[in-house]
N, C-alpha and C positions, 0 to 999 in steps of 0.2 A: 683196837686191842690185837696184836701180832700172836700169830700161831706158834706156839712155843717148838723148840727146835731138841728133838731127842736121841742122841746117840746110840743105838744097839748093835750087839754083838751078831754074830752071824744063825747063832743058834735063836737068840732071842727073835730075829728076824722071821726064822722058819715058824716058831710059833706062833707070831703075829700074825702070820701069812693066814693061818687056820681060823682066825674067827674075823678077816674083812668081813666087812660089812657095809653095806650101802642102804640108801632109804633114809628113813626120814626119825625112826625111833631112835638109833644109838649107833650114828655113820663111824667107822675107823678103819685109818687105812695108814700103812705103813710104809715111806718111799726108801727103798732098800739103796735109793744111789743115796739120796743125800740123808736121810736117817730124820728127816722130817715126820710127823706124825698128825695126822689129821682126825680129828675125834670132836664128837658132841653126843649130847644126850637130851631127849625132847623134854625130860621133866626138873634136870637138875642144872641143865646152862639155860643162858637165856635164850630161846628161839623164840619164836611165832610160826603156826601153821597158817597157808592161803591154800588157795584153789578156786576154781570157778563150778559152780551148782546154778540147776534155773531157778528163776526167781518167778517164772508164772507158766500158765499152760502151755502157752504156746510156744516155751523153751527158750525165751528169753533167759541170758543166763549173765554174771555177773561176778566179779573177781572181788573177793574178799578175804581179811588179814583179821585170825583171830588174835587173841590175846597170848602174853608169853606165857611159858611153860603148861600152854592147855594142849588137847587132842584136837584133833580136826574137828571135831563135835563142835567146838567152838564157833568155828568159822564156818561152817556149815549150816550152823544154826541163825544166824544172819538171813542166808540167801531164804532157807525155812519159812522164818517167819512174813517174808513175803511172797511164798508160794503158795503157805498155807492162806494167808490173807485172800491172794488171787483168786484160790480155789472157793475160798467162801463168799466170796464177792457179792454174786447173784443172791446166795441166801440170806445174807446181812443186808441188804438193800431191803429183802421183804419182809426180815426181822424187825428193821425199821420200821416200814409202812404198819407192820401190824400192831405195832408198842403204840405208835401215832395215834393208828383208830381204835386201840382201845382206851389210847387216856380220853380220847374225844367224848368216847361214851360215857366216861365215869366223871368228867364235865358234865355232861348233859345231864344222867342221872343224879348226880349229885345235888347239881341245881333246881331240877325238875322236881326233887322231891322235898327240897329245901332243908339238907341236913344243916345243924346248925351241932358246933361242939358244945359238950356238957361237961366241963372242967372236972367238976365231982367223979364224977365215972369214967372219965377218959373215953367217952366214946361219940358217935355223932351221932343224932335221935334227926328223923324225919318229921318234918312240919305237923305231919300228923300223929305222930308218934307211932307207927302202926311198925317201925324201919330204925334197928338201933346195931349201929355197924361202927367197930372199932378200924384202926389204922390197916392193920392184917387183912381185914375183909376186903378193903378196896386194892389193898397190891394181890390177892389171890383173885378177884374179879377180872384184874387188868393180865394178871399171866394168863388167866383160862383163854384167853382171847389168841394166845400165840401159839401159833401152833408147828412152829418149825424154827427151834433156837439155834441159831449158826454158832453162838455164844451164850454163854448163862449168864441171864441178863436179869435175874430175880434181883440182884442186890442194888442193879441199876432204878432197874422199876419202884422198887422202894425209895429210892433219893428220888425220883418223880414225883410220883404219890405224896412222899413227902412237902417236896417243895408247892405244889396244889394244893394243900391242905393249908400251907402257912400264906396262902391268899397269891402265889405267882400264878404266870401262866403257864404252859407246857410249850416245850422248844419245839420246831417244825419237824417233819421227818429226816430233812437234810442235817440237821443239827444231832439228830438222833442214830443216824445212821454212820455219820462222822464218828460218835462217839465210841457205836460198837467195834467199830472198825479198830480205832486206840484199845480197845478191850482184849484185841487178840493176845496180845503180848502180855496181859494182866492172867488170863485165862491157862497160858501154857507158859512154861521154861525152857528158851529157846537157847540156853546156855549148858543144857545136860543134853544125853543123849535120850534118856527117860523122859525127858520134856518135849525135845523135839518126836521122839517115837510117838508119843502120848498126842502132839499136834496132828500131827501126819496121820496116825488113825481116825483123827477125828473128821480128816474129811475121804476118808478109804482106800489111803496111800500108805505103803509100809518103807521103815525108816532105810532099810540096808537097799531098796530098790533105788530109792530118793538117792541114796550118798553115791552109789554105782552111776547114777545120772551125771557125777562131776565129774571134773578131772584137771590135769597139771595138780594136784595134790603136792604140796612141797611144804617146807619148814625152812627157814633162814637165821642164823643163829649170827646177831652183830657183833659181838665181842669175840667169836670165834672166828668170824671172816670166813663163815661158811655158808652153803645152801644145798639142800638134800631134797631129793624127789622119792617117792611111791617107786621102786622097783618098775610097777608097772605104766607109769604115769611119767618117765625120764623126757622131756621132751627133744623134737629137735630144733638147731639152733635158733631158725625164725621163732619159735614159738616161746624159747627161754628169752629172745630178746625183748619181746614181747611184757612176758613176765614182770623184767626188770624196770621195763616203763609203767607196769600197772603199779608195782611194788613202789617204786619212787612218787607216783601219785595219790597213794593211797593216804587217807585222812590218818586213820590211825597209825601206818609205819612214818607218816612223816611228825606226830607227836611220838612217839616213841622213840627213834632214832635220827630221821632225816636224813638217811644214807640217799647216793645219787647215782644213777647209773652207771659213771664211770667208776663211785666207788665200788660197786658191787659186783663190776667190770676183775675186780682183783681178788673176788673172793675164791675160793675152792672148793669144788663139789665131789664128792666121793661116790661112784656111780658103777652100775655094769656096763660093760662095753660089748656089747653086741655085734659089734661091725663087721666082726671077723666068727662070728655065729656062737663065740663060747661063755660068753656072758661074764667075761674076765675083769673082777674090781678092778677100780683104777682111780685116780684121784687126778685134777689137772683145776689149773683156775677156770673162772666161767668165761673168760677171753677167751684161754683156748681150745675150752670146748664149743664154742662158736665157731671159732675157725678150724677146727679140726684137728687143730695140731695136739694128738694124744696118742698113746698108744706103739704097736712097733713100728707103723707106718703112717703117711698123711693119706688123710682121703677126702682130699681137698676137688681132687682132680677126676673122681670115680662116679663114671656115668651112668651106674649101676645102682639100686634101690638101698639106701642104708636104714637097717633097723638101730632104733635108739634105744629100745625098751623090751622086754621080756615076753612081749605079747599078750601077757592075761588078763585077766576081768581084774579090776579094781574094785575089794570089800573094802569096810570099815574094820581095821584091826581093835581087838581089845587090847590096850595097851598096856593094862595092868595086869593080865593074865601071864604067866610066865610060859616057857615053850614049849612043856607037855599041854599044859590048857589052851596054848593055841594052834598046835597040831590038830586037838578035839576038836577044837573051834572050827576048825575049815574042815575037818574029814565030812562032816553030814551036813555042811551048810546049806546047800542050795536043797538039799532034798526036805533038811528040815524047814527052811523059811518058805518053801514052795506050799509044802503043805498048812504050815499054820497062816499064811497070810492069801493063797489062790485058793485052797482048798472051798471054802466059804462062798465066795464069790464065784466060783466054778459052779458050784449048785445054784446060785441065782439067779447065771445068766445062761446055764445048762452044758454048758462045755468051756474049759479053757480056751481054746480056739477063739469061740464067742463072747468070754468075757474077754480077750484082750481087741478081739474087733470092736468091742462098746468101751472098752480104756479110750483105745488111741485110735478113733476111725478114721483118719488118715495117714496113719502111718507113724512110728515114731519121729521125734521132730528132730530130730539129729543124730550120727551114727559119731560116737565118740570111742570109737577103737579102732582109729584110723593109725596103725600102731607102723608103717614102713612109709616114709616118706623119703622125698630125692634128696 
């Protein structure tokens, strides 16, 4: 769908300039020379969020695309699920072993005591009549032996006990471990910010900190033929080309619209132009952005470092908040986050420096704040 062409008067243009906006929420730009207007909305236009986030403790990352009309939390959640699962992997392995060993003890106890089912009383009675147990008693027996739960497994244990009492065997520890891995997504909702927060907190992590470790967060509007980025994540030309290829090969994106790199090169982007130092909001095609063919002059032959974004730290923006609420949110963001997240762990580690040393024994995995590029 082509961008609509709107002809505006000089007074209307002056009014529009006051609300030019880059980013991924509601980018807007009016071209004074041509009268064309480029605008889109994150929740009322058909747009998909995307970005990179870590998927394991070592810092390996993945490019993901969220569902249309969603916040970046939806895209972030796809990586967060893998990240949480990776951090839980050792505990999941231990939990699987604990469940298997406990089930084996149950089997031995059950057979050694000669328990038989009494249908009238709905209980199991030992051969000598000294013990009388129901199904819940056996479940409690198994659960009491599980001393470290990576995921809530009580319902799963109930299923295992029920299956055994019906005359079936017990799965080996490998099958139990595989089932526990699958339960990570059942225990947490990785499609919402609240769910992702709960999941990360279960492994001692913080949503805001994890989100900040992502980069190149943007949104694409196929019907508007537009792409936008967080102002703090506007990419250099090479990175933008990589993102186009990532979009083209992404399975969800293929199913949604199937656009090619060649198609997207003709899309427009509204962005802050920091090459001259003032961050003037402008717009051009993706091809022109990659070629440096925008602004008052060409920078293709400039040997100096070029700044492509505002250099600020990226944080998750509460999309549904109004402007005054957003200002208040960012006002004390770090102070509030640090008190809520780091203070309890700081007390446990002794001090904040030691906490960071324990958390990142080999330093941060990567530096995502490389805002100045050649």
